[in-house]
C-alpha positions as CSV (number, residue, x, y, z in Angstrom):
1,X,-9.2,6.7,-1.3
2,X,-6.5,8.9,-0.9
3,X,-4.9,9.7,2.2
4,X,-4.9,13.4,3.5
5,X,-1.0,14.3,4.2
6,X,-0.2,16.9,6.5
7,X,2.9,17.7,4.3
8,X,2.7,20.8,2.6
9,X,3.9,19.1,-0.9
10,X,1.4,16.3,-0.2
11,X,4.6,14.0,-0.5
12,X,6.5,11.8,2.1
13,X,10.1,11.9,2.8
14,X,12.1,9.4,4.9
15,X,15.8,9.3,5.9
16,X,16.3,5.9,7.1
17,X,19.3,4.6,9.1
18,X,20.7,0.5,8.9
19,X,23.2,-0.4,11.2
20,X,24.8,-4.1,9.6
21,X,26.6,-6.9,11.1
22,X,30.2,-5.8,10.3
23,X,30.6,-9.2,8.3
24,X,27.8,-8.6,6.0
25,X,28.5,-4.9,4.4
26,X,29.5,-6.0,1.3
27,X,26.8,-8.7,0.6
28,X,24.2,-6.1,2.0
29,X,25.2,-3.3,-0.2
30,X,25.2,-5.6,-3.4
31,X,21.5,-6.6,-2.3
32,X,20.1,-3.7,-1.5
33,X,21.7,-1.9,-4.5
34,X,19.6,-4.3,-6.7
35,X,16.6,-4.1,-4.6
36,X,16.3,-0.3,-5.1
37,X,16.2,-0.5,-8.9
38,X,12.8,-2.2,-8.2
39,X,11.8,-0.2,-5.9
40,X,12.5,2.8,-7.9
41,X,10.1,1.4,-10.7
42,X,7.0,1.3,-8.1
43,X,4.1,3.7,-8.5
44,X,5.0,6.8,-6.7
45,X,8.3,6.2,-5.7
46,X,10.1,9.7,-6.5
47,X,13.4,9.0,-5.3
48,X,15.1,6.2,-3.4
49,X,18.8,7.0,-2.5
50,X,21.4,4.5,-1.2
51,X,24.0,5.9,1.0
52,X,27.2,5.1,3.3
53,X,29.6,6.7,4.8
54,X,33.3,5.8,3.9
55,X,34.2,6.5,7.7
56,X,31.6,4.2,9.3
57,X,31.3,1.5,6.8
58,X,29.0,-0.3,9.2
59,X,25.8,1.9,8.7
60,X,23.6,2.7,5.3
61,X,21.5,5.4,5.3
62,X,18.1,5.9,2.6
63,X,16.6,9.0,1.5
64,X,13.4,8.5,0.3
65,X,10.4,10.4,-1.7
66,X,7.2,9.0,-2.0
67,X,4.5,10.8,-4.0
68,X,1.6,10.2,-1.3
69,X,0.9,7.9,1.6
70,X,-1.2,5.3,-0.7
71,X,1.8,4.8,-3.0
72,X,4.0,4.5,0.4
73,X,1.6,2.2,2.4
74,X,1.0,-0.1,-1.0
75,X,5.0,-0.4,-1.1
76,X,5.2,-1.6,2.6
77,X,2.3,-4.2,1.8
78,X,3.8,-5.7,-1.5
79,X,5.0,-9.1,-1.8
80,X,8.6,-7.4,-2.6
81,X,9.3,-5.5,0.4
82,X,8.5,-8.8,2.5
83,X,10.5,-10.9,0.4
84,X,13.1,-8.0,1.0
85,X,12.4,-7.6,4.9
86,X,13.2,-11.8,4.8
87,X,17.1,-11.0,3.3
88,X,17.8,-7.8,5.1
89,X,16.4,-8.6,8.7
90,X,18.9,-11.0,9.5
91,X,21.8,-8.8,8.5
92,X,20.6,-5.5,10.1
93,X,21.5,-4.8,13.8
94,X,19.7,-1.3,14.2
95,X,17.1,0.2,12.5
96,X,15.9,3.4,12.6
97,X,13.6,6.3,10.4
98,X,12.6,9.6,10.3
99,X,10.0,11.2,8.4
100,X,10.7,14.6,7.3
101,X,8.7,17.7,6.0
102,X,10.3,19.1,3.0
103,X,11.2,23.0,3.4
104,X,10.4,23.6,-0.4
105,X,7.2,26.5,-0.4
106,X,4.7,25.4,-2.6
107,X,3.5,27.9,-5.5
108,X,0.4,28.1,-7.3
């Protein structure tokens, strides 16, 4: 059963900001980049970018696009995500996420 999306293109767009413990930055980046490779293979994951700011090395940003709510919910319910949270949560001191709407016009 598909969810009804309030997004014009039906997709979900997320911008996530993670603040890391200063001592774990390198290890976290290695781990998240390995995990991102697996997430990109999941059904419905159209994009997952891991971004950093050289001026603020404690911050890591994720930009995600999911085909629909069902695929995103399946990702959140996966054992892979649960395993990732068990690894990452001790390394992250702050987390925020924005659900964004694409400004692209849909042409039919």
